[in-house]
Each structure stands twice: as structure tokens, then as C-alpha cells.
C-alpha positions, -999 to 999 in steps of 0.1 A, spaced: 0 0 0 28 24 9 45 18 -25 11 22 -43 4 56 -27 39 69 -33 38 59 -70 6 79 -73 17 111 -55 54 109 -63 66 145 -67 91 136 -94 63 120 -115 38 149 -114 63 177 -114 67 178 -152 30 187 -154 27 209 -123 57 231 -131 40 246 -163 9 257 -144 2 294 -136 -4 288 -99 28 269 -95 48 297 -112 31 323 -91 38 304 -59 75 299 -69 79 337 -76 63 345 -42 87 321 -25 118 336 -43 108 371 -33 100 361 3 133 342 8 154 371 -7 134 397 12 139 380 46 177 377 41 179 410 21 192 397 -12 226 385 0 238 370 -33 241 405 -49 273 411 -28 291 379 -39 312 368 -69 294 336 -75 307 304 -92 285 275 -101 296 240 -109 273 216 -126 276 183 -145 270 146 -137 300 135 -117 327 149 -95 309 181 -86 315 179 -49 353 173 -50 358 201 -75 337 226 -54 358 217 -24 391 222 -42 380 255 -56 368 267 -22 401 258 -6 421 275 -34 401 308 -32 398 308 6 436 303 9 447 328 -17 420 354 -25 392 361 0 370 343 26 348 320 5 315 302 11 309 268 -4 277 247 -6 281 211 -18 263 178 -15 286 166 14 294 197 33 289 235 36 319 257 44 318 293 55 355 305 53 371 279 75 340 268 93 326 234 82 289 224 85 277 189 75 250 191 48 223 169 64 196 177 39 207 150 14 203 176 -13 229 190 -37 209 222 -42 194 236 -10 159 251 -11 157 288 -15 153 297 22 183 275 33 204 288 4 197 325 12 202 318 49 237 304 43 246 332 20 235 358 45 255 341 73 285 340 50 281 377 42 282 385 79 315 365 81 330 388 54 328 362 26 329 378 -8 330 347 -30 305 318 -32 311 284 -49 278 265 -54 273 229 -65 243 229 -87 221 199 -96 197 195 -125 169 191 -99 177 224 -84 178 241 -118 145 226 -129 128 235 -96 139 271 -97 160 271 -65 185 295 -80 162 323 -91 174 358 -81 210 346 -80 231 363 -106 261 340 -113 294 354 -125 311 321 -134 297 290 -152 315 257 -151 304 225 -168 321 193 -178 308 158 -186 271 150 -189 264 113 -187 235 90 -179 218 100 -146 185 112 -131 164 99 -160 138 88 -134 132 125 -129 139 140 -163 124 111 -183 151 114 -211 186 126 -217 176 156 -237 155 170 -208 184 164 -185 207 184 -209 181 212 -213 178 215 -175 216 222 -173 214 246 -203 189 268 -184 215 279 -160 239 290 -188 211 311 -203 204 327 -169 241 337 -166 241 352 -200 209 372 -193 218 385 -158 229 420 -149 265 411 -140 292 430 -160 316 402 -167 307 366 -173 331 337 -173 328 300 -183 349 269 -183 342 239 -206 357 205 -211 374 198 -244 370 161 -238 332 161 -235 311 165 -267 282 184 -251 305 207 -231 323 215 -264 290 223 -281 281 247 -252 315 264 -256 310 269 -293 274 282 -291 275 305 -261 291 340 -259 308 346 -226 332 375 -219 359 350 -213 359 313 -216 385 286 -212 387 250 -223 406 222 -205 413 186 -212 435 156 -212 427 139 -246 420 169 -268 436 203 -275 426 229 -249 438 261 -233 447 241 -202 460 206 -210 472 179 -187 500 157 -198 524 131 -183 499 117 -159 513 92 -133 488 74 -111 496 55 -79 480 44 -46 494 75 -29 482 100 -54 486 115 -89 513 135 -106 510 154 -139 519 185 -158 495 214 -167 504 232 -200 492 268 -201 505 293 -227 531 267 -237 545 267 -201 544 235 -180 533 235 -143 539 204 -123 512 192 -99 515 165 -73 483 156 -54 472 131 -28 440 126 -49 441 93 -67 430 86 -103 431 104 -136 396 116 -131 409 138 -103 431 155 -129 399 170 -143 389 182 -109 422 201 -105 420 214 -141 387 230 -133 401 247 -102 432 260 -122 408 273 -148 391 295 -122 426 307 -111 435 316 -147 402 335 -152 406 357 -121 444 363 -128 454 344 -97 491 333 -98 491 297 -111 520 286 -89 502 299 -58 470 282 -69 488 248 -74 505 251 -40 470 254 -23 456 226 -44 485 203 -36 477 206 2 441 196 -4 433 164 16 400 147 7 362 149 8 344 125 30 332 94 11 351 102 -21 376 74 -26 382 74 11 406 46 19 411 24 50 441 2 51 442 -29 73 463 -61 72 478 -51 39 443 -48 23 431 -15 9 394 -7 13 378 22 -6 345 39 0 332 61 -28 299 76 -42 303 61 -77 265 59 -82 265 64 -120 279 42 -148 305 68 -158 317 74 -122 318 37 -114 338 29 -145 364 57 -139 368 46 -103 372 9 -112 396 18 -140 419 34 -116 417 5 -91 423 -21 -119 453 -1 -131 470 -2 -97 460 -36 -84 487 -56 -102 482 -93 -101 459 -92 -71 421 -92 -70 396 -63 -72 365 -69 -51 335 -47 -54 304 -44 -32 278 -25 -53 241 -17 -54 215 6 -69 189 27 -50 152 21 -52 127 44 -70 155 59 -91 168 56 -126 165 19 -135 180 22 -170 215 26 -156 214 -7 -137 223 -29 -167 252 -6 -175 265 -8 -140 264 -47 -139 284 -47 -172 311 -24 -158 314 -44 -126 317 -76 -145 343 -62 -169 366 -48 -142 362 -69 -110 372 -104 -99 348 -107 -70 313 -91 -72 290 -87 -42 255 -73 -49 235 -58 -20 211 -31 -8 215 7 -13 184 27 -3 156 3 -15 130 27 -1 96 14 -13 109 -7 -42 114 -44 -35 150 -49 -25 152 -84 -41 139 -70 -74 166 -43 -75 193 -69 -69 178 -92 -95 180 -64 -121 216 -57 -111 227 -93 -114 205 -112 -139 228 -108 -169 259 -115 -150 246 -149 -141 243 -157 -178 281 -157 -181 301 -188 -174 334 -174 -163 350 -194 -136 377 -168 -129 350 -144 -115 329 -148 -84 294 -134 -78 277 -132 -44 242 -119 -36 238 -107 0 208 -84 4 216 -72 39 242 -44 35 260 -50 68 266 -87 60 277 -79 25 304 -55 38 314 -81 64 317 -108 38 339 -86 16 363 -82 45 364 -120 51 371 -130 15 397 -103 9 433 -115 9 466 -97 14 471 -70 -13 435 -72 -26 416 -40 -33 381 -38 -20 356 -11 -33 323 -1 -16 304 19 -43 273 39 -36 265 55 -3 297 75 4 292 100 33 254 94 38 244 89 74 210 71 69 197 42 49 161 40 36 151 4 39 118 -12 29 106 -8 65 122 23 81 150 48 80 180 37 100 213 53 110 240 42 86 275 51 74 296 28 52 330 39 66 318 36 102 304 2 96 336 -9 78 358 3 108 334 -14 132 338 -47 113 375 -44 110 376 -38 147 403 -12 146 410 23 132 448 20 133 469 26 103 440 43 84 448 64 54 423 88 38 423 95 1 395 111 -19 383 117 -55 
């Protein structure tokens, strides 16, 4: 009955109809004015950078915040995982990438009182589509890869792309004097945006294609990543604790911001190199010569990039993954995720994420049904619906030098089961099972 009612009144399902109505638009405008009036339009006093795409938003926003906060001016940051006002950190307990208009204006007003002059905002397609950023004039637009995600909400990929495009148009139409943008030369849609939109200043970055900022000579290891950034024919060396080539993109975005605002590149890189990690982004726990990783990796693209890095460094040892998919969300990406897991991993353990009102066994069946058609004796598949026991089993089957990856719930502190909401954190559960927090090492994507 609970699932039946939710399917009927699901906000995501009716929103595409509701949002076009006059009453809804009038209500939204009233809310925008009310929130801005209460907090006295705080965003008008900020230089505002927004970051949007499918993957890696949170890490990039955190890197940019640190760089600007260290070298330019007190900076406020709002991301999925955490909110930072200058050096003060607040856990984002809303489980929302884009806060509602009242929470957003409240944070900006508080940051203004703390002398912050720059805001870095992680922006989701939901937040754009639901008008949470109205009355905010952005100075700086940043977009990279757009891949398969949120199609349960947007219905198709074109709607997803168009939702992102709205924000670019709002930047071009606002009253700010100078407008900046950063685009990825390695992503087709991002390149198209770069060619079709007229910003006062725009920069491209990339690894595989020609760009204003280009990364070369990338060296990956368990301890981090080294590479060279080529800008105006001059190389700048970067050494970071962040593992994986995908983190090179995160750093290129941050350096792109530095170039735009005439920040000394060497100074920017120095700040970036001292960046540690973001909770739940390739966070690593080492115990008994086994490396365990906890990462969000909830889309096919993110999962593949993460597993590519781990496969490249695992040598002759095994890669074990515990993976899942949330309930009541984009079901089309589940077959893609099983294919990626099968191609990259030696031991596969399927379990729960947030099944919510969708049958937990049905979700796992969709994740694993095609894998079971393969007769490959070199690979092992286990189905353990209860998440705690799946994590525990992974620690028991892991051998010396194996790499174990827990993909999905990252920093989240609750799990939505078929019956109730319960307190949960993957890393805390892992440490509890391992029975020790000694010799832990944190890395992040």
C-alpha cells in the first residue's frame, strides 16, 4: 500500500505537469521574493561560481573553495557533502545537492556576515529545474561531462541536458558586468556549449583533446597522482594526494578558475596540492595489507572511472566490489552498472542501497540477472541483500594485497530500507567490522 500511494503522489512523476501551471509559477515567484526579502538579497554582494555536470561536482567545489579561501578572500561553499563558510565546516544533512531557497539564502546571509565575498555552489539538475537559484546572478559558469543520470526525474537525456542549459542562459541574461565560463574539451556536449555561447571570457581544459589548459604526463599510484599542466606553452607540475586520472579533471577546473581571475598559477597549485580529501570520495582504509575504498560512484561513468583506476594499480591481485542501486531511481542505468562491474572486477557482491519502497530483491535481480548468464570461472558473484553482512563478507574473503571497493552511499548517514529509515555510514560500519581504526589512510576523489 505504501508503494502504491507513493507511486501515485510521487513529486518527481507529477512535477513535469505541475511546473507549467500558472499557480505553481506564481507560488514559486512568491517564495523567491520572500526568501530574498527575509535575508535582504545577500547574493548580490558575492562573486558567484556555479559548478554543474553529472559526476565529480563535490570534489571540484571543495578544491575551488580551498584555493580561493587560501589565496583570495574568505569564501563560502555549498556542496552535497558539506557546507563551508570560510574555515567553518557544516555537514549538509539535507541529502540535497541544491538547497531550497530559504536554506540557500540563509547560508549566503551568514557567509556575508562573516566577510565572505566569493560563493562556490554545487548545482544539480533538480535544483535548476525546480527554480531554486532564481534571483541569484552568477558570474562564473562551469560544466564538464554530462552522462547518464537522473532519468527517473527528467524522463530522457535531452530533458536532462536542457535543464543544465537553463543555468547557462540565466548567466548570459543576468545583470553582472563580466561573465566567465569553463568547458571540457574532452566532452562533446561541453564543447558544443563552448562553441554556441558567448561569454566575456571562456577557457577549455582537457586531457585527450587540444585545450587552453591541457594535462600531460599523468602518473597514477595508490598514494596520489602527478601530472603537468600546460598553459600558454609553459608546463606547471602538480603533485596531489587525490588518486585517479579523473581527479586531474577536478584540478584542471580549479586551475581554470585561477586563470580566469588572474590568480598566480603557482600559488593556486600550491594550495591545491595541500588539499586532503572529501568525506566518502575514494576514502581509503588500510588494514592487514588490504586497501578498502568507500566512494559515491553511483552512475555508470563514475563507477567505470573509479574501477579503471583501481584495476590499473591492483597488479596481479584481486579487485573486489560491493555494489548496489537505490530504489525508486533511474532503472535504466542498472544494466550498465552490472556490465562495468563484470568487466573490471574479480569478486562481485551485490547488496542493498536505499531500496525505499521498491522491492530490495527485485533491485538486486536487475543488477545481477545478466551477470549470471556468463560462465566465467575466474570471476565470483555473491548476492547478499543485507548491507551489513555484504560488507562483512567482503572483509572476510579479501586476501593480502587485494583492493576492496564499496560503491554507492559514500558519506550518507542514513539508509532508507523497505521498512524504516535507519542510521548508517559505510565507513563507520567498515571500521566497526575491521575492529580497529589504526593505520588508516584517507584518500579522496
